[in-house]
N, C-alpha and C positions, 0 to 999 in steps of 0.2 A: 135716289140721290147718288151722284157719282162721288167716289172717294179716291184719294190718292194714297197708295201704299208706300212706305219707306222701309229701308233695311232695318231690321231689328238688331240693335247693338248687343254685343256680347256682355254678359254679366257673370262673373265668376263668384262662386260661393264656397264657404267652408261649412261642412256638416260635422256635427259633434256627436260621436258615439255616446248613447245613453241619455241624450237630451232631446226633449220634444222641440220641434222647430217648425217655422212657417216660411214658406217660399211663395211669393206672390208678384203680381204685375198689375198695372192699371192700363187697360186698352183704350187708346184714344185714336181718333181718325180726323183727318182734315177734309172738309167738304170742298170739292174742287171749284164749284160755282161761287160759293160765298167766301171761301178762305177761312171759315170758322173751324176751330178745333173743338171737338166734343167727345165725350166718353161714349162708348158703345154699351148699350144695355144688354148684359149677358145673363140677366136674372131669369129669363124664361126661354126654354127651348134649347139652350146651350149646355154642353157638358165640357169638362176639362180634365186633363190628366197631367200629373207631374211624372215625367219619365227620367229615371236615373239609369244612365247607360254606361257601357264600357268606354274606354278611352277612344276607340275608333268609331263609336256610335253604332256598331253592328249588333250588339246584344243589349237588350233591356233587362237590367238587373232588378229594378224595382219600379212598379207602376202604381201610383196612388191617385184616386179621384180627388178633385179639388172641391172642397165643401163650401167655399165662399164664392158666390157668383152674384154680383150686385148690379143695380141699375146704373151706377156711376162707373162701370167698367172694371171694378176690382175682381180679380181672380186670385184666390189664395188657396194653397194646399198645405195641410197640416201633416207633418212627419212625426209619427209616434216615437216615443223614447226607445222603444224596443226594436225599431226598424233596422238598426245596424249592429245588433248585439250577437247575431249568429256567427259561428266560426268562419263562415265563408267570407265575411267582411274583413277578416284579418289580412287577406291578400288583395282585397279590392280597396285600394287607397285613393284612386283618382279616376276621373272619367268625365263624361259629358252629361248635361241635364237639359231638359226643356219642358216648357208648359205648352201643351197643344190644346186648342179649343176646337169643338166641332158642333155643327148645326146642320142637320140633314146631311147633304152630300158635301157641304163646305167644311174644310179643315184648314186650320192656320196655326203656325207657331207664333206665340206671343212673346216668349222669352226663352233664352238659351244661354249656355255658357259651359264652363268647366267647373267641376267640383273637386274638393279635396276632403278626405275623411280624417278627422283627428280624434284623439281620445280626451 
């Protein structure tokens, strides 16, 4: 099945120190032949990571596996409440984030944006 890719739009998020949070995306693709849009089954064989990075994207400060991978394209990553309580996060207030999925040799960014950490 041929598919057409489109640019992933930026989604900025606010992360709250001390709160458990969930960041997710639903992966959908358009079939080039039929024009139908459908979800991608990521429930088997796929893995996903949430990457919390420095403002320039050069350093990954936090990497969490995504625990929700569903047949209807939902990919969600839970951030534990203790994730940003270490002293180092007092100076890390902003940066980039993204959710990356991989299957064998294929890797793709599903969602990305900038994050701000607040108390």
